[in-house]
N, C-alpha and C positions, 0 to 999 in steps of 0.2 A: 579459472575465471579471469578475464582481462581486467586490468586496473582501470580507474576512472578516466585517465587520460586516453587510454586505448579505446574505451567505449565511446568517448566524445569524438575521437577521430573517426571511428566507424560510423557514427551517426552523421557526422559531417559529410563523409563520403557517400553514405546512403542518400543524403539530401541532394547530392549531385547526380544520383541515378546509378551509382556503382553497385551492381548486383553482387559482386564478389564480397564487398564490404558488408552488404546486407546479410549475406549467408553467414559470414563470420560473426556478425552481431547476433544473429539467431543462435548460432552454436554456443556463443559465450553466455547468453542470457536466458534462453528458453527454459532451461530447467528451473531457474529461480522464479520466472513468471508463472510457470506451470504449477509449481509448488504453492504459490500464493493463490492462484485460481482454484486449485483443488481444495485448499483449506477453506476458502470462502464458499465455493459452490457445492462441495461434498459429493460431486459426481464426476467421474472420469470423462464421460462423454461431453458433458457441459464444459468442463475445463479444457478439453481438447478444442472444442469449438471456439471458446473464448480466446484461447491462445492464438489460433489462426486469425481470428478477427483483430486481435491486438497487433500482430505483425503486419497485417494489411494496413492498419492505421499508422503504424510506425513507418512503413514505406511511404505512405501518402503525406505524413506530417512531420517527418524527421527534420525538416527545415525550421520547424517551430521550436526545436529544443534550444535552450539557452543555459549555459553553465552557471550563470548568475542565479538561476532559479533553483539550483540543486544539482546533485550528482546525476550522471546519465542513468544509472540503474534506478534511482529514485523516480525519474521521469518515466521510465519504462514500467516500473511497478505501479505508478499512479494510473497509467493507461490501463493496465491489467485490472486494477481494483475498480475503476469506473466501468469497464466492460463487464466485469462480474456483476456489479450492481444492476446494470442495464438488463443483463440476462435474468437475474433474479426477479426483477420487476416484471419482465415480460412473462415469466413462467410461474411466478409465485405472486399472485395479486395482493397478498397481505403485506408485501414489502412496500411501504408507502414512501412518499416524498420526504416526510419528516424524518424517516429512518436514515436518510442519506446524511443528515447532520453529523452522525457519528463518524462517518468516513470522511466527510469534508473537513471536520475539525482535526482529524488525525493526520492530515497531510503534513503538519509541522514536524511530526515525529520522523517522517521519511527524510525531511530536509536536514534534520539534526543528526541523523545516524547515517553515516556514509556506508552503504551496504556493498561497496565495490570490492571489498575483500583485502584492502591494503592495511597498513599499520594504523591508520586513523580509525578503522572499523573497530578494532579491539578497544581503543580508547573511548570511542563513542558509545560502545555497548556497555562499558564500565560505567560511564556517566548515566546512561539510561537506566541501568539496573539500580544505581544509587538513587536516582530520582524516583523510580518506581517504588522503592522501599519506603519513601516518605509519604506515600499515599495511604489513605485509610483502606482497610480491607475491601470494602464495598466498591470504592473507586477503582482500586487496582483490578479486582475481578471484572468489573464492568468494562474497563478500558481494554484489558486483555481479551475478553470474550468478543468484544466488538471488533477489535482490530485484527487479532490473530485468528479468530474463528469465524469472523464475518457475521456475527449476530446483529440483527436489527434491534431497535429499541423494544419492539413488541416481544421478540424472542428473549431478550434479556429480562424483560419484566416477568415472563413466564418462568424462565430458567431460575432466576434469583428469587422468585415468589415475592416480588415487591411491586408497588404501584408504578405505572408507566412514568408518571411525572418524577417520582423519586429516582428511578433508573436514569432518566435523562439528566437530572441534576448530578448524579454520581459521575456520569460520563463527562459532562460539561466541566464540573469542578476538578475532576481528575486530570482532564486535558489541560486546564488552565494551570494547575499546580505543576504539571510536567513541563509546560512551556516555560514557566517562571524559573523552575529549577535548572532546566537545560540552558537557559539564557544567562544564568548567573555564573 
């Protein structure tokens, strides 16, 4: 996996229309994006479709990437996550607009954890694990299921056998505590 600087260079070159840089970017990052998409969508065919859509968007919007907003892989993963949510909404009508709040609020975690694979990654992951350990069990489960498994609020409510409002509170409070912990 290329480091953050190399990914930023590839994105910049892609923004200039460099097809070779785009191919390198795909090679360097597609497995990470596919893994996220598969985890959220739980179907290979949907994940493959979403991955293709993601890279079309990257080709079209690479000029909108800004390093001030986060690491290049973070930007790419957020494109993948939003594409997965769009696909879920179109194919699973029970995924409502309010369920997107879980994923909207999780974007801070991506910006705090540099997933580019360099030395900062290990340090960031240690900080994230430390902060996750400070959460109440329900908050930790809710955040992990929402973010890593792609569960919606409604699915979390069923899975955790808790009222919808309670689940939303667990996620919201868990994210707030994580944000505060990571910023300290």
